[in-house]
VOGU-3710 file (C-alpha; in Angstrom, 3 decimals, decimal comma):
1> mrrtnflllg> 48,034/24,534/-1,814  46,387/21,936/0,428  43,860/24,483/1,609  43,037/25,326/-2,000  42,441/21,641/-2,740  40,059/21,338/0,197  38,168/24,385/-0,980  37,863/22,953/-4,483  36,675/19,611/-3,087  34,050/21,331/-0,948
11> lclattvhae> 32,868/23,334/-3,939  32,541/20,180/-6,034  30,551/18,421/-3,327  28,288/21,417/-2,921  27,547/21,552/-6,626  26,798/17,830/-6,884  24,137/17,701/-4,164  21,291/15,712/-5,657  17,725/16,797/-5,038  15,504/13,739/-4,733
21> tleeawtaal> 12,670/13,521/-7,266  9,213/12,201/-6,508  9,843/9,119/-8,672  13,006/8,365/-6,698  11,101/8,803/-3,449  8,471/6,330/-4,660  11,120/3,780/-5,545  12,821/4,131/-2,179  9,542/3,793/-0,290  8,364/0,753/-2,256
31> ntnhqiktaq> 11,682/-1,016/-1,621  11,788/-0,449/2,126  8,331/0,333/3,505  6,931/-2,213/5,967  3,378/-1,897/4,611  4,564/-3,089/1,211  6,556/-5,946/2,709  3,432/-7,060/4,552  1,413/-7,018/1,310  4,162/-8,959/-0,471
41> antdvsqeql> 4,166/-11,564/2,297  0,397/-12,001/1,872  0,943/-12,558/-1,847  3,542/-15,222/-1,065  1,002/-16,940/1,184  -1,565/-17,028/-1,629  1,072/-18,384/-4,006  1,791/-21,260/-1,639  -1,934/-21,944/-1,289  -2,226/-22,159/-5,073
51> qaaegqnlpd> 0,626/-24,662/-5,225  -1,062/-26,642/-2,460  -4,287/-26,767/-4,506  -2,397/-27,885/-7,603  -0,709/-30,570/-5,514  -4,079/-32,301/-5,064  -3,587/-33,748/-8,569  -0,407/-35,502/-7,471  -0,299/-38,933/-5,791  -0,276/-39,218/-2,009
61> lnvgtgytqy> 2,390/-41,590/-0,728  2,074/-42,879/2,835  4,670/-45,019/4,555  4,024/-46,604/7,940  5,386/-49,247/10,250  4,765/-50,621/13,703  5,345/-53,489/16,094  2,532/-55,398/17,791  2,864/-57,643/20,854  0,023/-59,908/22,044
71> netpsaktsi> -0,244/-61,602/25,439  -1,217/-64,850/23,737  -0,415/-66,345/20,390  -3,345/-65,607/18,000  -4,782/-69,082/17,209  -7,723/-70,689/15,442  -9,932/-73,441/16,878  -11,190/-76,387/14,868  -12,480/-79,954/15,297  -10,639/-82,925/13,826
81> egksaqfamq> -12,326/-86,363/14,013  -14,459/-85,142/16,829  -11,620/-83,789/18,823  -11,081/-80,099/19,354  -7,799/-78,683/18,209  -6,208/-75,292/17,702  -3,293/-73,985/15,718  -1,346/-70,747/15,693  -2,236/-68,146/13,036  0,161/-65,366/13,958
91> qmgsvkaqam> 3,214/-64,673/16,065  2,846/-63,172/19,524  5,034/-60,263/18,392  5,344/-59,055/14,826  6,394/-56,118/12,682  4,038/-54,542/10,147  5,019/-52,069/7,435  3,396/-50,625/4,347  3,925/-48,108/1,561  0,682/-47,034/-0,124
101> atlpiytsgr> 0,020/-44,512/-2,890  -3,309/-42,870/-3,771  -3,913/-41,105/-7,083  -7,179/-39,256/-7,819  -8,565/-40,323/-11,201  -11,876/-38,474/-11,308  -13,171/-35,923/-8,782  -16,184/-34,452/-10,641  -14,208/-31,191/-11,033  -13,548/-30,699/-7,312
111> ithninaaqa> -9,784/-30,325/-7,656  -10,069/-28,105/-10,740  -12,442/-25,739/-8,955  -10,160/-25,668/-5,917  -7,252/-24,674/-8,148  -9,357/-21,987/-9,849  -10,405/-20,623/-6,449  -6,788/-20,497/-5,276  -5,738/-18,736/-8,493  -8,490/-16,143/-8,081
121> tldatqaneh> -7,410/-15,613/-4,464  -3,823/-15,105/-5,612  -4,962/-12,586/-8,234  -6,956/-10,740/-5,566  -3,953/-10,664/-3,244  -1,707/-9,359/-6,015  -4,254/-6,652/-6,797  -4,378/-5,816/-3,104  -0,584/-5,518/-3,096  -0,966/-3,057/-5,984
131> vaalnlkmqv> -3,490/-1,092/-3,924  -1,038/-0,940/-1,019  1,686/0,328/-3,365  -0,588/3,036/-4,785  -1,704/4,118/-1,322  1,906/4,351/-0,202  2,844/6,357/-3,297  0,007/8,766/-2,555  1,144/9,127/1,055  4,683/9,827/-0,136
141> adsyiavlrl> 3,396/12,364/-2,671  1,340/14,132/0,007  4,353/14,241/2,329  6,712/15,273/-0,501  4,527/18,246/-1,427  3,985/19,124/2,231  7,755/19,405/2,715  8,147/21,633/-0,343  5,158/23,756/0,644  6,553/24,327/4,145
151> edavqvaqsh> 10,049/24,937/2,788  8,666/27,791/0,696  6,591/28,996/3,634  9,780/29,261/5,710  11,436/31,222/2,912  8,479/33,599/2,728  8,611/34,019/6,523  12,332/34,798/6,321  11,652/37,285/3,526  8,938/38,831/5,690
161> iqsleshakd> 11,452/39,305/8,511  14,004/40,881/6,171  11,376/43,295/4,885  10,315/44,245/8,427  13,955/44,681/9,480  14,457/47,072/6,579  11,303/48,934/7,537  12,426/49,105/11,198  15,640/50,795/10,072  13,633/53,311/8,075
171> vknlfdqgiv> 11,429/54,021/11,079  14,437/54,518/13,354  16,098/56,873/10,874  12,933/58,926/10,576  12,525/58,930/14,351  16,110/60,143/14,778  15,261/62,957/12,366  12,177/63,795/14,402  9,820/62,993/11,521  7,882/60,130/13,157
181> akndvlaadv> 6,779/59,457/16,718  8,205/56,904/19,118  5,033/54,911/18,653  6,108/53,947/15,105  9,397/52,578/16,432  7,654/50,485/19,047  5,080/49,229/16,567  7,805/48,259/14,055  9,700/46,342/16,753  6,538/44,478/17,778
191> ellnakqslm> 5,802/43,505/14,167  9,353/42,238/13,768  9,206/40,143/16,936  5,860/38,656/15,908  7,325/37,761/12,518  10,291/36,004/14,161  7,903/34,034/16,346  5,935/32,981/13,267  9,192/31,903/11,625  10,044/29,666/14,564
201> qavniydnak> 6,636/28,025/14,324  7,040/27,544/10,572  10,487/25,972/11,028  9,113/23,569/13,638  6,275/22,466/11,350  8,762/22,145/8,483  11,057/19,895/10,548  8,133/17,675/11,524  7,108/17,361/7,878  10,611/16,226/6,931
211> arynqlltrq> 10,571/13,662/9,747  7,252/12,308/8,472  8,697/12,084/4,968  11,752/10,181/6,213  9,529/7,820/8,190  7,578/6,884/5,049  10,856/6,097/3,297  12,116/4,112/6,342  15,011/6,484/6,976  16,410/8,150/10,050
221> lnakvelakk> 13,916/10,808/11,100  16,620/13,486/11,134  18,078/12,513/7,741  18,716/15,424/5,397  15,887/16,091/2,945  16,580/17,754/-0,415  13,633/17,591/-2,813  13,271/18,606/-6,442  10,353/20,833/-7,380  9,323/18,613/-10,266
231> fpespkttle> 6,150/16,576/-10,622  4,831/14,025/-13,157  2,677/15,535/-15,842  -0,926/14,424/-16,141  -2,383/13,492/-19,540  -4,900/15,984/-20,854  -8,177/14,218/-21,457  -11,886/14,453/-20,723  -13,720/13,622/-17,529  -15,567/10,819/-19,333
241> nlnqsalnqr> -12,292/9,173/-20,370  -10,968/9,447/-16,829  -14,139/7,802/-15,489  -13,779/4,901/-17,892  -10,101/4,575/-17,101  -10,864/4,423/-13,387  -13,477/1,683/-13,787  -11,110/-0,343/-15,969  -7,861/0,110/-14,071  -8,495/0,715/-10,392
251> pelsvlneqi> -7,050/-2,340/-8,587  -9,570/-1,988/-5,757  -12,254/-3,213/-8,179  -9,985/-6,034/-9,335  -9,640/-7,194/-5,724  -13,414/-7,532/-5,365  -13,830/-9,155/-8,791  -11,267/-11,842/-7,977  -12,708/-12,410/-4,508  -16,143/-12,946/-6,068
261> ealheqtkam> -14,652/-15,395/-8,573  -12,880/-17,270/-5,763  -16,168/-17,683/-3,862  -17,934/-19,007/-6,977  -15,180/-21,570/-7,525  -15,224/-22,616/-3,871  -18,960/-23,199/-4,159  -18,488/-25,382/-7,254  -15,706/-27,336/-5,538  -17,903/-27,944/-2,507
271> kaglmpqval> -20,806/-29,198/-4,629  -18,447/-31,378/-6,669  -17,460/-33,076/-3,424  -20,967/-34,584/-3,324  -20,417/-36,261/-6,692  -18,477/-39,508/-7,318  -14,806/-39,438/-6,373  -12,668/-42,100/-8,045  -9,133/-42,874/-6,903  -6,480/-45,481/-7,632
281> nggyqyqqnr> -4,777/-47,038/-4,606  -1,775/-49,310/-4,638  1,331/-50,250/-2,751  3,205/-52,847/-0,782  2,292/-54,355/2,597  4,521/-56,458/4,825  3,269/-58,472/7,817  5,821/-60,466/9,806  4,208/-63,868/10,314  6,015/-67,188/10,001
291> yqayeglwqa> 2,660/-68,952/9,782  1,773/-67,011/6,661  2,849/-68,173/3,216  3,547/-64,677/1,875  4,580/-62,036/4,393  4,934/-59,281/1,740  2,166/-58,530/-0,779  1,663/-55,967/-3,551  -1,853/-54,679/-4,073  -3,845/-52,298/-6,279
301> nvgvdwklfd> -7,463/-51,256/-6,292  -9,783/-48,635/-7,724  -12,170/-47,089/-5,233  -15,308/-44,982/-5,696  -16,609/-42,686/-2,979  -20,018/-41,093/-3,498  -21,571/-39,086/-0,701  -25,286/-39,543/-1,336  -26,471/-37,294/1,466  -24,849/-34,487/3,427
311> gstnhkgeal> -26,937/-32,118/5,480  -24,351/-29,321/5,613  -22,622/-29,017/2,233  -25,544/-27,380/0,419  -25,923/-24,821/3,180  -22,197/-24,070/3,108  -22,438/-23,544/-0,644  -25,376/-21,182/-0,215  -23,409/-19,241/2,393  -20,536/-18,798/-0,070
321> ekqalalkeq> -22,919/-17,593/-2,772  -24,419/-15,043/-0,419  -20,914/-13,822/0,442  -20,297/-13,375/-3,282  -23,566/-11,429/-3,592  -22,499/-9,161/-0,734  -19,170/-8,492/-2,483  -21,025/-7,651/-5,715  -23,014/-5,013/-3,865  -19,805/-3,743/-2,317
331> reelsgqill> -18,250/-3,540/-5,783  -21,162/-1,475/-7,107  -20,874/0,881/-4,127  -17,123/1,205/-4,656  -17,617/1,961/-8,346  -19,826/4,894/-7,428  -17,299/6,122/-4,871  -14,504/5,909/-7,447  -16,467/7,971/-9,962  -17,089/10,551/-7,245
341> qvrqawfdsq> -13,368/10,631/-6,429  -12,534/11,204/-10,089  -15,089/14,003/-10,367  -13,856/15,749/-7,231  -10,207/15,424/-8,248  -11,036/16,699/-11,729  -12,752/19,863/-10,465  -10,040/20,374/-7,821  -7,488/20,317/-10,623  -9,479/22,840/-12,669
351> etqqrlqvak> -9,987/25,146/-9,681  -6,359/25,092/-8,538  -5,121/25,716/-12,070  -7,276/28,849/-12,336  -6,211/29,951/-8,861  -2,568/29,489/-9,831  -2,939/31,787/-12,833  -4,538/34,497/-10,699  -1,861/34,157/-8,003  0,917/34,611/-10,561
361> qtivqadenl> -0,626/37,864/-11,721  -0,837/39,365/-8,231  2,817/38,800/-7,254  4,262/41,671/-9,281  1,497/44,012/-8,175  1,966/43,185/-4,479  5,748/43,669/-4,689  5,321/46,983/-6,492  2,684/48,121/-3,999  5,110/47,553/-1,100
371> kvttdryqqg> 7,884/49,425/-2,905  5,666/52,414/-3,599  4,246/52,467/-0,058  7,750/52,256/1,450  8,951/55,148/-0,721  5,965/57,222/0,316  6,613/56,451/3,992  10,227/57,503/3,657  8,982/60,777/2,186  6,451/61,241/4,988
381> lathteviqa> 3,485/60,664/2,685  2,323/57,305/4,157  1,848/55,926/7,637  3,571/53,021/9,366  0,275/51,109/9,282  0,084/51,422/5,496  3,589/49,963/5,146  2,723/47,033/7,411  -0,477/46,424/5,459  1,448/46,475/2,178
391> edlrtrthnn> 4,017/44,041/3,590  1,300/41,733/4,914  -0,347/41,839/1,501  2,948/40,948/-0,189  3,557/38,064/2,221  0,027/36,767/1,812  0,320/36,993/-1,972  3,551/34,955/-2,028  2,018/32,363/0,282  -1,064/32,235/-1,956
401> lnnanydfal> 1,138/31,582/-4,973  3,027/28,807/-3,209  -0,188/27,215/-1,976  -1,826/27,455/-5,392  1,237/25,929/-7,023  1,387/22,958/-4,652  -2,392/22,576/-4,486  -2,402/22,229/-8,273  0,415/19,655/-8,231  -1,353/17,701/-5,494
411> aelhlkrasg> -4,701/17,851/-7,281  -3,081/16,481/-10,438  -1,575/13,589/-8,501  -4,882/12,831/-6,796  -6,552/12,866/-10,210  -4,020/10,354/-11,516  -4,598/8,159/-8,480  -8,383/8,362/-8,739  -8,438/7,565/-12,481  -6,101/4,559/-12,161
421> nf> -3,180/6,187/-13,991  -0,914/6,604/-10,956
//
């Protein structure tokens, strides 16, 4: 009874094995991949820089204290009725403390432009984080499809071995009957050994592909990999719509747009620094001095700072503008590259779809050709070479179908990535 229960439990576990989908793989990678964590950390940095820029509108509060010791008592000299005299003005040792606050009242837009520049930088960093996520998703998709492609290649190689083993038995039977020469037996054995060697190579490549997939998902390299042969469907639309979608939605362009905006705002902030800066200052000062009537005093004042001449600020502003111009040129170049990517992905999708339809049609014919050739060989009407050629054709046809199938899926994913719909 206990043994029966264990068998039932094993059967249940076997039937509930979950094949990981591409969407699940994306989620796992985005949650654990170190590239994404790095991009997120950069976004956090930009967020703190924005808060620092916004903090310029808040008052600055400075508190200070100190003790001063003189070697002589600070005194003042005077003349009274023709006689010189002096009197103490300050203690030889005294404590001084103050608490002062400064609040900007008017900065000619300098603080506002600094905030706008920091916001644009944050937007650029967030867009760059999106780029990193899309790049990672594409890497995972490439690796995902590579694993499935190689898994099917191993299955085709195993099927090839089974077919050659069956043919080797036929050859041996015919040789035992004296129908074929020893040469056919030797040739069949050589073909079988070569096929087994090819299988070992395919298995090795397959294992490496699974290790690469696990590495992208930050898993143990030897973790078990079970993948579902299911891919997201691409919307059917025109090349023109895909081009427009790419120009509107690709985050790489958003990164450059926000970087250009940040440079413009930095330039405005720098030029505003040459204009009047008005600030309110106030606080409390304490000076220990028994010769002074009031040791503690409150004070307030409004100050204006206007830098009438600065030989470097204008040049720094021009440098920022030229950096923005360089990024504009880079954006135009990137726009052209994106349109080229969309075009190439579009035609790759069309080509692989047509190739897939042709490959599906040849499978039945290749399988039937091998069956007929094998029957003819068993009847002494075909040669060993013809059987091997038919088997090679069948194997190549199945590999072509697998490659066409995965090439089409990959082309569709690259098209989604290129058009900004990934």
